VEXDREN-2710 file (C-alpha; in Angstrom, 1 decimal):
% VEXDREN-2710
k/r/px/py/pz
1/UNK/0.0/0.0/0.0
2/UNK/1.5/3.3/-1.0
3/UNK/1.3/6.5/1.1
4/UNK/-1.7/8.5/0.2
5/UNK/-3.8/5.6/-1.2
6/UNK/-7.2/4.9/0.4
7/UNK/-6.7/2.5/3.4
8/UNK/-9.0/-0.5/3.9
9/UNK/-11.8/-0.1/6.5
10/UNK/-11.1/-3.5/8.2
11/UNK/-8.1/-5.7/8.5
12/UNK/-7.4/-9.2/9.9
13/UNK/-4.1/-9.7/11.6
14/UNK/-2.9/-13.2/12.6
15/UNK/-0.1/-13.2/15.1
16/UNK/1.9/-16.3/16.3
17/UNK/2.9/-17.3/19.8
18/UNK/6.6/-17.1/20.4
19/UNK/9.2/-18.6/22.8
20/UNK/12.1/-16.4/23.8
21/UNK/15.5/-17.4/25.3
22/UNK/15.3/-21.1/24.3
23/UNK/17.6/-21.8/27.2
24/UNK/21.0/-20.0/26.7
25/UNK/19.8/-17.3/24.2
26/UNK/18.7/-14.9/27.0
27/UNK/17.0/-11.8/25.6
28/UNK/18.3/-12.5/22.1
29/UNK/16.8/-15.7/20.6
30/UNK/13.2/-16.3/19.7
31/UNK/11.1/-18.9/17.9
32/UNK/7.7/-18.4/16.3
33/UNK/5.2/-21.2/17.0
34/UNK/2.0/-22.4/15.2
35/UNK/-0.4/-21.2/17.9
36/UNK/-2.2/-18.0/16.9
37/UNK/-4.3/-15.1/17.9
38/UNK/-6.6/-13.7/15.2
39/UNK/-7.4/-10.0/15.5
40/UNK/-9.9/-8.0/13.4
41/UNK/-9.7/-4.2/13.6
42/UNK/-12.2/-2.0/11.8
43/UNK/-12.7/1.8/11.7
44/UNK/-15.8/3.4/13.1
45/UNK/-17.2/6.9/13.4
46/UNK/-16.5/7.1/17.2
47/UNK/-15.9/5.1/20.4
48/UNK/-14.4/1.7/21.0
49/UNK/-16.1/-1.7/20.8
50/UNK/-14.1/-4.8/21.8
51/UNK/-15.1/-8.5/21.7
52/UNK/-12.6/-11.1/23.0
53/UNK/-13.1/-14.9/22.7
54/UNK/-10.8/-17.4/24.3
55/UNK/-7.8/-16.4/26.3
56/UNK/-8.0/-13.1/28.2
57/UNK/-11.7/-12.6/27.7
58/UNK/-11.7/-10.3/30.7
59/UNK/-9.5/-7.8/28.9
60/UNK/-12.5/-6.7/26.7
61/UNK/-13.6/-4.5/29.6
62/UNK/-10.5/-2.3/29.4
63/UNK/-11.7/-0.2/26.5
64/UNK/-9.1/2.3/25.5
65/UNK/-6.7/0.7/28.0
66/UNK/-6.7/-2.6/26.1
67/UNK/-3.2/-3.3/24.8
68/UNK/-4.2/-3.6/21.2
69/UNK/-6.2/-0.4/21.3
70/UNK/-3.4/1.5/23.1
71/UNK/-0.8/0.2/20.7
72/UNK/-3.0/1.1/17.7
73/UNK/-3.5/4.6/19.0
74/UNK/0.2/5.1/19.6
75/UNK/1.1/3.8/16.2
76/UNK/-1.6/5.8/14.4
77/UNK/-0.4/9.0/16.1
78/UNK/3.3/8.2/15.2
79/UNK/2.4/7.7/11.5
80/UNK/0.9/11.1/10.9
81/UNK/-1.8/13.6/11.0
82/UNK/-5.0/11.5/10.5
83/UNK/-7.4/12.0/13.4
84/UNK/-8.0/9.1/15.7
85/UNK/-10.9/7.0/14.5
86/UNK/-13.4/5.0/16.4
87/UNK/-12.5/1.3/16.5
88/UNK/-14.2/-2.1/16.4
89/UNK/-11.9/-4.8/17.6
90/UNK/-12.7/-8.6/17.6
91/UNK/-10.1/-11.0/19.0
92/UNK/-10.0/-14.8/18.9
93/UNK/-7.2/-15.6/21.3
94/UNK/-5.5/-18.9/21.6
95/UNK/-2.1/-17.9/23.0
96/UNK/-2.1/-18.4/26.8
97/UNK/-1.7/-15.2/28.8
98/UNK/1.2/-14.7/31.2
99/UNK/2.7/-18.1/30.5
100/UNK/5.9/-17.2/28.6
101/UNK/4.5/-17.7/25.1
102/UNK/4.5/-14.0/23.9
103/UNK/0.9/-13.1/24.3
104/UNK/1.6/-9.4/25.0
105/UNK/4.1/-9.3/22.1
106/UNK/1.4/-10.8/19.8
107/UNK/-1.1/-8.1/21.0
108/UNK/1.5/-5.4/20.5
109/UNK/2.4/-6.5/17.0
110/UNK/-1.3/-6.9/16.1
111/UNK/-2.0/-3.3/17.2
112/UNK/0.9/-1.8/15.3
113/UNK/0.3/-3.7/12.0
114/UNK/-3.4/-3.0/12.1
115/UNK/-2.7/0.8/12.5
116/UNK/-0.1/0.7/9.7
117/UNK/-2.6/-1.1/7.4
118/UNK/-5.6/1.2/8.2
119/UNK/-3.8/4.6/8.3
120/UNK/-3.9/6.5/4.9
121/UNK/-0.2/7.1/5.2
122/UNK/0.7/3.7/6.8
123/UNK/3.2/2.8/4.1
124/UNK/5.5/5.4/5.5
125/UNK/6.1/3.2/8.6
126/UNK/8.9/0.9/7.6
127/UNK/9.5/-2.6/9.0
128/UNK/12.4/-1.2/11.0
129/UNK/10.0/1.4/12.5
130/UNK/7.6/-1.4/13.4
131/UNK/10.3/-3.4/15.2
132/UNK/11.4/-0.2/17.1
133/UNK/7.9/0.6/18.2
134/UNK/7.1/-2.9/19.3
135/UNK/10.4/-3.1/21.2
136/UNK/9.7/0.2/22.9
137/UNK/6.3/-1.0/24.1
138/UNK/7.5/-4.5/25.1
139/UNK/10.8/-3.5/26.5
140/UNK/12.8/-6.2/24.6
141/UNK/12.9/-7.4/21.0
142/UNK/13.2/-11.1/21.7
143/UNK/9.5/-12.0/21.4
144/UNK/8.4/-9.3/18.9
145/UNK/11.1/-10.3/16.4
146/UNK/9.9/-13.8/15.8
147/UNK/6.3/-12.7/16.0
148/UNK/7.0/-10.3/13.1
149/UNK/9.3/-12.4/11.0
150/UNK/8.6/-16.0/11.8
151/UNK/11.1/-18.8/12.1
152/UNK/14.1/-18.4/14.4
153/UNK/15.2/-14.8/15.1
154/UNK/18.3/-13.2/16.7
155/UNK/17.5/-9.8/18.1
156/UNK/19.9/-7.2/19.5
157/UNK/20.0/-3.5/20.5
158/UNK/22.2/-0.8/18.9
159/UNK/22.6/2.9/19.5
160/UNK/20.4/3.3/16.4
161/UNK/17.6/1.0/17.7
162/UNK/16.8/-2.7/17.8
163/UNK/17.8/-5.0/15.0
164/UNK/17.0/-8.6/14.1
165/UNK/17.9/-11.3/11.6
166/UNK/15.8/-14.3/10.7
167/UNK/16.9/-17.9/10.1
168/UNK/15.0/-21.0/8.8
169/UNK/14.7/-23.9/11.2
170/UNK/15.7/-27.4/10.3
171/UNK/12.7/-29.6/9.4
172/UNK/13.4/-32.1/12.2
173/UNK/12.7/-29.5/15.0
174/UNK/9.4/-30.2/16.6
175/UNK/8.5/-27.9/19.6
176/UNK/6.0/-29.1/22.3
177/UNK/4.7/-26.6/24.8
178/UNK/3.8/-27.8/28.3
179/UNK/1.5/-25.1/29.7
180/UNK/0.5/-25.0/33.4
181/UNK/-2.7/-23.6/34.7
182/UNK/-1.1/-20.8/36.8
183/UNK/0.3/-17.6/35.4
184/UNK/3.5/-15.8/36.1
185/UNK/4.2/-12.1/35.6
186/UNK/7.3/-11.4/33.5
187/UNK/8.3/-8.6/36.0
188/UNK/8.3/-11.1/38.9
189/UNK/10.5/-13.6/37.0
190/UNK/12.9/-10.9/35.8
191/UNK/13.1/-9.5/39.3
192/UNK/14.7/-12.8/40.5
193/UNK/17.7/-12.4/38.3
194/UNK/21.0/-11.4/39.9
195/UNK/22.9/-8.3/38.8
196/UNK/26.2/-10.3/38.5
197/UNK/26.8/-13.9/37.3
198/UNK/30.0/-15.9/37.4
199/UNK/32.3/-15.5/34.4
200/UNK/32.3/-19.2/33.8
201/UNK/28.5/-19.3/33.6
202/UNK/28.5/-16.4/31.1
203/UNK/31.2/-18.0/29.0
204/UNK/29.3/-21.3/29.0
205/UNK/26.1/-19.6/27.9
206/UNK/27.8/-17.8/25.1
207/UNK/29.1/-21.1/23.7
208/UNK/25.7/-22.8/24.1
209/UNK/23.9/-20.0/22.4
210/UNK/26.2/-20.3/19.4
211/UNK/25.7/-24.0/19.4
212/UNK/21.9/-23.5/19.6
213/UNK/21.9/-21.6/16.3
214/UNK/23.6/-24.6/14.6
215/UNK/21.3/-27.1/16.3
216/UNK/18.1/-25.3/15.4
217/UNK/19.1/-24.6/11.8
218/UNK/21.0/-27.7/10.8
219/UNK/21.9/-30.2/13.6
220/UNK/18.8/-31.0/15.8
221/UNK/20.7/-33.9/17.3
222/UNK/22.7/-31.3/19.2
223/UNK/19.7/-29.7/20.9
224/UNK/20.2/-31.3/24.3
225/UNK/23.6/-29.8/24.8
226/UNK/22.7/-26.6/23.0
227/UNK/19.7/-25.8/25.2
228/UNK/21.7/-25.9/28.5
229/UNK/21.4/-22.6/30.4
230/UNK/23.2/-21.2/33.4
231/UNK/22.0/-17.6/33.3
232/UNK/18.4/-17.4/34.2
233/UNK/16.4/-20.6/34.7
234/UNK/17.8/-21.7/38.0
235/UNK/17.5/-18.2/39.5
236/UNK/13.8/-18.1/38.5
237/UNK/13.0/-21.5/40.0
238/UNK/11.5/-20.1/43.2
239/UNK/8.8/-18.5/41.1
240/UNK/8.0/-21.7/39.1
241/UNK/9.4/-24.8/40.9
242/UNK/7.2/-27.2/39.0
243/UNK/8.4/-25.8/35.6
244/UNK/12.1/-26.0/36.5
245/UNK/11.5/-29.5/37.9
246/UNK/9.9/-30.6/34.7
247/UNK/12.7/-29.2/32.7
248/UNK/15.2/-31.1/34.8
249/UNK/13.2/-34.4/34.5
250/UNK/12.9/-34.1/30.7
251/UNK/16.6/-33.3/30.3
252/UNK/17.6/-36.2/32.6
253/UNK/15.6/-38.4/30.2
254/UNK/17.5/-37.0/27.2
255/UNK/14.8/-34.6/26.0
256/UNK/15.9/-31.0/25.2
257/UNK/13.7/-28.8/27.3
258/UNK/13.8/-25.2/28.5
259/UNK/11.6/-22.6/30.3
260/UNK/9.8/-20.7/27.6
261/UNK/10.5/-17.0/27.9
262/UNK/9.9/-15.9/31.5
263/UNK/7.8/-19.0/32.1
264/UNK/6.1/-20.9/33.5
265/UNK/5.5/-22.8/30.2
266/UNK/8.1/-25.5/29.4
267/UNK/9.2/-25.9/25.8
268/UNK/10.6/-29.2/24.7
269/UNK/11.9/-30.5/21.3
270/UNK/10.7/-34.0/20.7
271/UNK/9.9/-36.4/17.8
272/UNK/6.2/-36.9/17.0
273/UNK/6.3/-40.4/18.5
274/UNK/7.6/-39.2/21.8
275/UNK/4.8/-36.8/22.6
276/UNK/2.3/-39.3/23.9
277/UNK/4.8/-41.2/26.1
278/UNK/6.1/-37.9/27.6
279/UNK/2.6/-36.7/28.2
280/UNK/1.7/-39.8/30.2
281/UNK/4.8/-39.2/32.4
282/UNK/4.3/-35.5/33.2
283/UNK/0.8/-35.9/34.5
284/UNK/-2.5/-34.1/34.0
285/UNK/-1.5/-30.7/35.4
286/UNK/0.0/-29.6/32.1
287/UNK/-1.8/-28.7/28.9
288/UNK/0.3/-30.2/26.1
289/UNK/0.5/-28.5/22.7
290/UNK/2.5/-30.3/20.0
291/UNK/3.4/-27.4/17.6
292/UNK/5.5/-26.6/14.6
293/UNK/7.7/-23.6/13.9
294/UNK/5.7/-20.8/12.2
295/UNK/7.8/-19.8/9.1
296/UNK/6.0/-16.6/8.2
297/UNK/5.3/-14.4/11.3
298/UNK/2.4/-12.0/11.5
299/UNK/0.1/-11.8/8.5
300/UNK/-2.2/-8.9/7.6
301/UNK/-5.0/-8.8/5.0
302/UNK/-8.0/-6.5/4.3
303/UNK/-11.3/-8.3/4.9
304/UNK/-14.9/-7.8/4.0
305/UNK/-18.0/-8.6/5.8
306/UNK/-18.0/-12.1/4.3
307/UNK/-14.6/-13.1/5.9
308/UNK/-15.1/-12.3/9.6
309/UNK/-12.8/-13.8/12.2
310/UNK/-14.3/-16.9/13.8
311/UNK/-13.3/-19.0/16.8
312/UNK/-12.6/-22.1/14.7
END
C-alpha cells in the first residue's frame, strides 16, 4: 500500500505465539510457533467496541486501555496527521496469557500492524520502525522479532535502535509446549535475576547460544547440549518450581527442554512419536500443545463482511 492511497476499512491480523530465550539465548533468541491469535480491527465513526473470545476474555472490559487499542492509538499518532478513528476490535485468542508464550508481544504486533494497514499514510512506517515501536512497548525485542518475522530470530539492540535477523529452522525441529494452569508475571520472573553472574557461567552460555543456532538450523541432534542454560532458569526456580523440575526431569531423560520465555511454560523439542509417552509421564496438570515452527510471522490482510474472524 502506497502512502496517500485509500486504506481498507477493516483488517485481519494473525499473530503467532513465540518462545524467547530457548535456554541460553537470553533476551536474544526467539522462535515463532504455530499457535495463533486472530485480531480483526475496523474503523468506526467514534468510540471503541471490543469483543474477545478465548484467552483473556476479561480484557475486553479495558476499552481504551486494552493493549491492542493503546498500541493502535500510539502507532496511528506516530504515523501522521490523520485523526483518531473509532474502533471495532474482535479478538479470537489462543495464546495463553502470562505463560511465557509471547501473548503481550502478539497483541502489540497486532495493534501496530493494524494501525499501519488502516492509516492512509501507513506505508511510511517501515519494517524497522515497526520493530522499534514494538520493542519500545514490550521493553525487549526477543519476542516481537519472531512474531514479526517467523522462524528463528536473533535480536539485538544498537545505538540506532533494535535490529533482528531471521533464520530458517531445520525440518526435524518439533517444539512441544507444556502449559500449566497458573500464570507468572514477567516482571516477577525478571526480578529474581542477579545483577552479576560468574564469568564461567556467562562463557558457558555464550558457547551454548552459538551451538543452539547450529542445532536449530542444521543439527537438531545437538539440541540437548545446545539448550543448556546457566544464566536465568535456576534463578527463577522459586517462582516456578514445577516448571524447572519438569525441565530437569525431561533433560535427565535426554529430552531437550527449556523454560519458555519468563515461564512458566516449558518448551521441549521431541519427535512426533515421543509426545504421547512424555505426556503420560508429566501428569494431567499440564496442557500439552504439539506445535510446529511458524515460518511466516504476523500476516495482515484486508477483509470484507463475508470473511469475519471466527473462533474455529
